N, C-alpha and C positions, 0 to 999 in steps of 0.2 A: 828488222821490223820497221814498218812505215812510221813516219813522223806526223801523220795526219791525226788531228784530235778527234776523239770519239766519246760518246757516252760510255760510262763505266759502271760495272757491277762486280762485286767481289763475292766469291763463294769458296768453299773448301775444295770441292771437286766439280769439274766440268765434264759431263758425259755427252758424247756425240753419238746419236743413234738411239732408237727406241724399240729395237727388237729384244729378244730374250736376254742377250748378253748385256746390252746397254741398261735395260731396266733392272736386271739383277745387280749390276754394279751400283746403280742408284739406290736400290733398296738396301743392299749391304751397307753402303756408306751412311745412309740416313738412319739406319738402326743403330749405328755406332755414334750417332750424335753429330755427324758432319753435315754441313750445309751443302746442298747439291742443286745443280741446275742441269736439266736434261734438254738438249736441243735436237730437234728432229727436222730434217730438211723438208720432208713432205707435209702435206696438210692433214695427214692421218697418222696414227701411231701403229707401231707393230712391225713395219717392214716386212721382210720375207717370212718372219715367224708367224705373223697374222694370217698368211696365206697357206701355212703348212698344217700338218697334223699336230705339231707342237710336242712331239715325243722327245724324250731324253734317254740317253744310254748311260746308266750309272750302276755299276756292279755293287753288290752288298749294301743296298739302301735299306733303310728301316722297313720300307714296304715289303721288300723281299724277305727280310728276316722275320717279319710278322707272319708272312705267308708260309714260313717253313721251307723256303727255297734253300737247297744245299749248294752253297757257292762260297767263294772266298776271293780275296784280293789276289792271292797267289794263283788261283785258278784263272782269273781274268787276265792276269799278266801272262800266263802261259798261252792263253788263247791269242792275245794280241801279238806276242812274239811270233807265233805262226802266221798270223794274218799280215803283219807289217813286214816281216822278213828283214831284208836289208835296210828298210826305211824305219825300223824300230829305233826310237830314241828313248833310252831307259829313263833319263831324267824327267822328260815330259810325261811319259806314261806313269812313272812313279808318282808324280805330282797329281795327275788326274785321278788315279785309283785311290791314293791315300786321302785326298781331300774331297773326293766325290760325295760320299755319304754325309760328311760334315757340312759341305756346301748346301746340299739339298735340305738337310734338317734345319740349318740356319735360315735358309730362304723361307721355309714353311713356318718356323717358330714365330708365333704371335703376328702372323700375316694371313691374308686371304689366299696366298699362293699354295695350292695343294696339288699333289700328284697321286695317281693310283697305279697299281701294278698292271701292266699290259700283258697280253698273252703272246706277244711277238717273240719268236725265238731269235737267237743270234743268226745272222744270215748264213754262216757256215758252221752251224752248231755241231756237226759231226767232227769238226777239227778238235784236237786235244785241247781241253779247257773250255770248249763251247758249251752253252746250255740251251735247253729247249724253252726255258722261261725264266724270268727273274731279273733281267738287266734293263729292260725297257720299261719306262714309266710314261703314263699319259696325263696331261692336265685334267683335273676334275672339271666336269661341265660347269657352266656358270649361268646364272639367270641375269641377263643383261638389264632387267628392270631394276636391279639393285644399284645400278649406276645412275647418275644424273643423265638426263637426255643429252646434254652437251658432251659428257664423257662417253656415252654410248656411241654417239655420232663421230667421236674422234678415232674409234677403232677401225682400221682398214677392213674392207669387205673381203670375205674369203673368196677363193677362186670358183668353187662349184657350189651352187645352191639350187633348190627346187622352187618352183612357183615364183621366181623373181626375187627370192630373198630368204628362204628357209634352209638353214644348215641341217644336214643329217650326218650322223657318224657312220663309220664303216660297219658297225655292229647292227645298224638299222636297215642297211641296204636291202637285204633279202625280204624284210617285211614290206618295204615300199614297193619292191618289184612284184611281190605276190601277196597283196593285201587281203585277198579272199582265200588264202590257203588255210588259215585258221582264225578262230575267233580272237585269239590273242593278237595276231597280226593286224586284223581289221580294227580292233579297238585302239591299238597303238597308233596306227596310221591316221585314223580319224581324230584321235586325241591331239596328235601333233598338228594336223591341218586346222583343227578348231582353234587351238592356241595361236597358231600363226595368223589366222584370220583376225583374231582380236588384237594381236600385236600390230597388225598393219593399220589399225584405226588410230594408233598413236605414234608408231615408229616407222622408219624408212625400210626396215627389214625385220626378220624374226629375231626374237630376243633370247632364244634358247641357244646358247653359245657352246661350242665344243672345240677341241683341238687347239690350234694356235690362237684363235680368237678368244677362247676361254682363258688361255694363259695370259694374254695381254690385258684382258679385263681384270683378272685377278691382280696382276701387277699394278694396274692403274689405281684400283680402289685402295690397295695397300699403300701406295705412294702418296695418295691424297691424304690418307690418315696421318702420315708423317710430315705433311705440309711441304712436300717436295715440289718445286716449281718446274713445270714442263712447258716448253715452247715448241709449237709447230711452225712450219714455214720459216725455219730459222737455220739456214745452212751455215757451215763453217767456211770462212774465206781465208783465214790465216791462223797458223799456230804461233803464238807469241813466245819468243825465246829471250831470256836474259841470262847472261853468263853461262850459256850452254844448257840452260834448264828450261823446260816448258813451263810457262807460268800462266797460261790462259789461251784465249783465242778470240779472234774477231768474228762476231756473229752478225749476219745481215738479217734484220727483222723489221718488217713493216716499213721498209724504205730507209731505215736507220742502221748504221753500223755501230754495234755495241762491243766495247772491249770488255770481255769477261775475264777477270783475274781469278785464277785458281790457286789458292794457297798451297794445296797439297798434291794436286795431280789433274792431268787431262787424260781422259779415257776415250779412245777411239773404238767405236762399235757400230760402224755405219753399214756393215753388211757385205763388204768386199768390193769387187770390181766387175761383176758379171755382165753389167749393161754397158761397159765401156769397150767399144769395139777395138780401139787401139791397144788397150791393155790386154785384151783377149789374144790378139795376134802376138804381142810381145811375150806373154807368159805361157801360152798354151802349148808351145812346141809342137809335137806330133799330134796333139789332141785339138787341132783347129776345129772350130765350130761357130755357128752363128745364132743358135737358139738358146734361150734360158727361160726359166720359170720364176726367177727371183723378182723382187719388187722393181717396178719400173724406174725408181729413182736411185737404184744401187749402181753408181757410176764411178766409184773409186776415188772421189775427190780427196777424202781424208788420207788415203794411201799415198796419193800424189803429193799432197802437202807435206806429209812426213818425209817422203823421199827428198823433197827440196831441202830438208834440214839435215840430210845425210843418212836417213834411215835406209836400211837395206831390205830388198825383197828376198824371200826365202823360196826358191823354186826347186829345191832338192826333194821332190815328191814323186810318188808313183804316177800321179795324175793331178792336173791343176784344178780339178773340179770333182763334184759329186753328181752323178749322172742319172738321167732317166730317159728312156725312149719317148719321143713325142711324134705325133702326126700333124700335118699342116692342112687345115681346113680352108679351102678357098672362100673368100668373102667378096663382097661388092667393092670393098676398099682395096688399096694396093697391097696391103699386108695381110697374109693369111693368119687365121686364128691358130694358136698353138694349143694342141689337145694332149694332155698328159696320158701316159700309160695308165689305163684305168684299173680300178679294183675289180670290176666285173670280168674283164677279159684277160687280165694280167696272168700269164702263166697257166691258164686253165686248160683242162684236157680238150684237145681238138684244134689247137692252133700251133703252128711251128714258125720259127724265124729262119729266113733264108737270106744268103748273101749273093753277091754278083755271080758266083759260080753255080748257083742253083742248089747249093747244099746248105744244110743247117750249120750254124757256126757257134751255137751256145745252148746251154740248158735253159729252155724258155721259162721254167719255173724257178730259176734262180732270181736273185734280186734285180731290180731295175738297173742298178749300177753295173752289175755284172754283164747284163745284156749289152749295155753301151760300151763297156770295155771290149766286149767281143766285136762290136762294130769297128772300133779303132784297130784292133788286132787283125782284122780281116779286110782292110783296104780303105775304110772311110778316113778322110773325105775324098781321096783321089777317085774312088768309085763309090757312088752313093746309092747303088741298087740293093737296098736292104728292105725286106718286106716281112710282114706277118701274113701267113697263108692259112686259110680255113675254108670251110664250106658254109652255105647259107644256114644250115641247121645250127651251127655254132653261133652265128650272128643273131639268129632269131632267139636263141636261148640266153645268150650272154652279152650281146652287143659287140661292138668293135670300135675302139676309139670314141669318136663323137656320137656314133650310132648306138642308141639305147635298144635294149631287147624288145621283142614283141610283147604286149601290144603298144608300147610307147612309140615304137617305130613300125608303121604298117607297111612301108615300102622303102627299099634301099635305092630305088631308081634315081631319086634326086641326088643322092651322094655320088652315084655313078656318073651322072651327067656333068657334075662339076669337076670330075676327075679326082675326087677325094679317095675313091676306091676304084679298083679295076675288077671287072666281073666277066667271067667266061663260063661256057658250058663244060669245057674240059680243061684239065690241068695243062695240056700242051698249048691250047689256045690262050690260057691265062699267061703262060710263060712268054708267048710272043708279044702280048700286050705290054708286058713290063720289061721286055728286052733281056730275058733270061733264056738260056739254052733249054728248049722244050724237053729233050730227052733227060737232061740232068735233073730238071725239076720233077718230072714224072717219076724218075728213079728214087728221088728223095722222098716223095709222098708215099710211094709204094713201100719203101723201107720203113717209114714211120708207121704205116698201117700194120706192117708185120710186127713191129715193136708193140703195138697195141694188143695184138693177139697173144704174144709171148709174155707181155707184162714187164719187159726189160728194155730199157733204153741203152743199147750196147755202145753208143757213142758218147753220151754225156751223163748217164746215170740219173735221168730225170725221175723224180719221185722218191729218191733215196734219203734225202735230208728232211729234217723237221720243218725247215722253212718251205721246201717243196711241198710237203704233205699238207701244209696249211692252205695251199692253193689247189689241192686236189678236190675231187667230187666223186664220192662213192656211188652216187646215183647213176653215173654213166654205165655202171655194171661191168667194167673192165677189170682185169687182174691188177692193173696199176691205175689208181684213181687220178693220176696226173697225165695219163695218156688216153686220148680219145681219137676216134677215126676221122679221117678226112676223105669221104667216099662219094658223096652225092652232089652233083652240080645243082645250081651254079656255084662255082668256086670264086673266092674273093681274095684279093691282095690289097693290103694297106701299107703304103710306104712309111718307113720310120727313119728318124734322124735323132742324133743325141742332143740332149739339152741339159744344161746345168741346173741342179736344185740349189746349188751354192758353190762357192769357190773354196778350194783347199789350199792354194798358194795365197800368200799375203805378206804382211810385214814380218820381218824376222824379230823374234822376241826371246827373252830368257824365260825361265820357268815361273817368274813372278809377273809375267806379262809386260815387262818393260820393253819398249821398242829399242832395238839395237842397231848399231852401225855395222858396216861390213866387217870391221875388226872385232866385233862382238861386244864392244863397249856400249853401255846403255845411254840413251838420251834421258837424262834425269827428268822425272816429272811427267814423262810421256808413256802411256800404256796403250795396249791394243788387245782386244779380245773378240770372240765371235769370228766372223769371216774376214775381219780386218787383220787378224793374226793368222799365220800359217797353221793349219790344223795339226794337232798332234797325231792324227790318223794318217797324215801324209798322203792323202788322196786315195786311201783304201776305205772300204765301207763294211766294217765288221757287224753292224747291227743297226736296228732302228733307233734314231735319235743321236747319232754320233756327230752331228753338227751342233745342235742346241745344247746337249749335255756338256761337252767340253767348253762351249761358250760360257755357260753359267759357272763352271768350276774355275776357269781362268779369270772370270770377272771377280769371283771371290778371292782368288789369289792376288789379283791386282789391288783390291781394297785392303787386304791384309798387309801387303807391302806398304801401301800408303799410310796405314795406321802405325806400323812399326817405325817408318821414317819420321812421321810427325811426332810420335812419342819420343824418339831419339832427339829430334830437334828441340822439343820443349825441355828435355832434361839438360841439354847443353846450354840453353839460354836461361 
């Protein structure tokens, strides 16, 4: 530890990071009467959580039980054993499943943090133990006007908004796309726009918060009630160690280095390393990539500081990240805009994904993570010729990547000129434009169209699972609502690459979230949760919310360990 003198502050628990894991740890600690300081590197709160849908995967929650969902911890355990296979670690999964319902109930009890049951099925619900509904929860929407203006402005902006600042949830998308389809849709859209117009008279963006933004707002108002101190623009520069124990950290704030003493524990929850190019190369192995959708400040500093103390990385995972396909929109600047795999076009009938050999490589209606694993298994990044293929009728109806459906997009010619998409009158001409064998691509499209007629995807079983069917559309009038034809030119190709939604590899911990060394011994007083900790899902993606859900549960377990240790220490003294 440095000998330089610093300003000092003493708390019971020092929390680094303000995403769901960090704020959960702070809230659990404060509710138990511990003094807490939350330090966030960025100028805004929420990290990647604020950019996300904020969903959590927690089997047997009280929300599921109230809804009469037939499920059990044993059933969820069976599902995860099948999902994780050789990467299944019984002690971590037991901890997650056993404490999950309790952790969420404790989080909601006497706070503004609230979750509602989501309709999302497990991503492989046809697997033994999978369910079509009941394990995914969504943050309840929140009225941002209930926050002070300063606190409202502290919350990081979501990724996608309309009209320069209006959030809409996935359940509202169809109404916004078709506002004149029904009186209900028209009233809803006009009501939302009217409210947004009034919001902008006082606020920098809309105040009707949903998803991760709503979750962070709910955490924030709950922490304010408990008088928890929160610092922004306050990065960690050193973890302080005395006699082998983490006893605090050096925080750089407003030009001053402050030594924060933590009597009972330091909790790392800074979001992982996805924006650190060197760590990506070191940790990613065969899953090398350059794109990510995580918060721009997630650069792995806390992980590196812990490693300097002897902490070990845990890279025994199926994949170092959780993935989604993205496209790259050329801009006037040197960096292209990253466009996520969209709700409108994602796995819908009438689009296929093809690889360098001109053939399909995946069930397009499977999860975004599965699509990217398919990229890696079929030659990425050595060969990056992976595309979504569709016809103009598909784009007109559903959009594609950054392109919104008609009438929001009247012409795709501008996107073609910039090279964002490739367009051709025939499939063979399209293949030539994207460097794919023309005969191979034509055969693939012809075979797909035959599948549309028969209603059966003989290669990948598209449309057979509950998750697939959620992305189907019976209005296409085909035998299988997940399959739609690609028949009339112009035909369109959109290049896709994998990007992380978060990292799965991180610091090695025990089941109490204690950071451990290579020999398995814990660094006393030092904890990690969220993406700073290696995910108990080990790089598999069983269902919606498997990053934030475990992040909350292992934050709960970290605080429980702190409480037990502090209670034991008080009894000894």
